[in-house]
Steps between C-alpha positions, in 0.01 A plus 500: 500500500497714815475190721815359340687827555382531859580138594798381295603233754155341493505505120840331489386235749184437298710463184737255668203300636347492151823374342538237775142384446556463125827309564330260743214442256741434211706256709185319614382463141843369400495234773143398417586469132799277578279256695232502230227615739366795303144461369590554134780240493427156360543194717805291408445168325507224756691177441298198608728362771385136511548452126809715446756241615295180490687335211853563631698236685550569866162662556305184577328440830736298720389156615445480874752300703370205698469571870684291752289271717594405851571128552359339814765386743 
């Protein structure tokens, strides 16, 4: 307690640094939880891309166009 009374400015700076550290840690955890990159979060269910839209019209592989050949002159 005597150290706090003798050095109040250092104590205030240490308190501010502690609060800032907790705020940075909380914000980092928030961002990591939004991206789903925390170890205890489950992976999202993946949609199989090749089969998701295979039966819909307009998603077929286009037929290649014939290439032009040069005629001899």
